[in-house]
N, C-alpha and C positions, 0 to 999 in steps of 0.2 A: 426722476427716480429711475433706477436699472434694477430690474428683476433678474434673479438668478435663474438659471434654466434648473430643474431638478434632474438629478442624474437618474438613469434609468438602470433599475436593478439588471445585474446580466442573471441570465435565467441558462439553468445548464440541462443539457439534456440527458435523463438517467441513462446509462449504459446497464443494460442486462447482467447480472452476477453471474461470472461464467461458473462459479464451483455450484450454485443454484441450478443453471441450467444444463450443464454437462454431468450433473451429480460427482463431482470431483471430491475425495475426500481431502482434508489438510492434513498431512503429516511431516513431523518434523525432521525425520531422515529423508524426506523427498527435498535436497537442497537445489537441485536445478528448478523446480517449482516456486520455490521461497526467494531465489536470486531475483526472479521476475520482478517481485514484488518489495524492491529494494533498489535505492538509488546507488550511485557510482560510489558515493562516499560511505555507504552503508546504512543510510537511514531507511525507516519503513515508510513505504509510500503511502499518502492518505487515500481514503477511499474515495474522495470525491475525484481524484485523478484515475485510479484503477477501475474503479466502478464495482467493487463489491459491495455487496449488501453490509449492515452493521453487525450482524451475527456473524458471518465468515470473515469480516476485519479482524474482529475481537480475535477468533480463531486463527488466523493468520498472525496476528501480531504475538500471542502466545506461543506459535509453533517458532518463530523467527527467535525468539527472546532464548526459547529453550535450545533451539540449534547452536545459538550463539554460546551459553553455557557449557554445553558440550564440546565445542570447539568444530563443530561441521561448517560454520559459518562464522567470518570475522567480525568483531565490532566494529572495526576501521579498515577501510580498504585502501585507502591512499596514505602513503608514507612519506612525509617531505623531508628533506635532509637539510 
């Protein structure tokens, strides 16, 4: 009888939230800050990668969506022909 090994769960070290640490305000008009939290395709980067806390991730997503709607940020960055 062959027994399978149990897969170990990957543990992620929690990064400190840079908005909490540096007391940075999230503003939809600050497009250079918001672009850091987007992929090259224009998607919002998840918080497990960026290290932001849940509260600031929600504010960040709302600010990116608001900036997209008034054309400060693009919805899609890569255009194929």
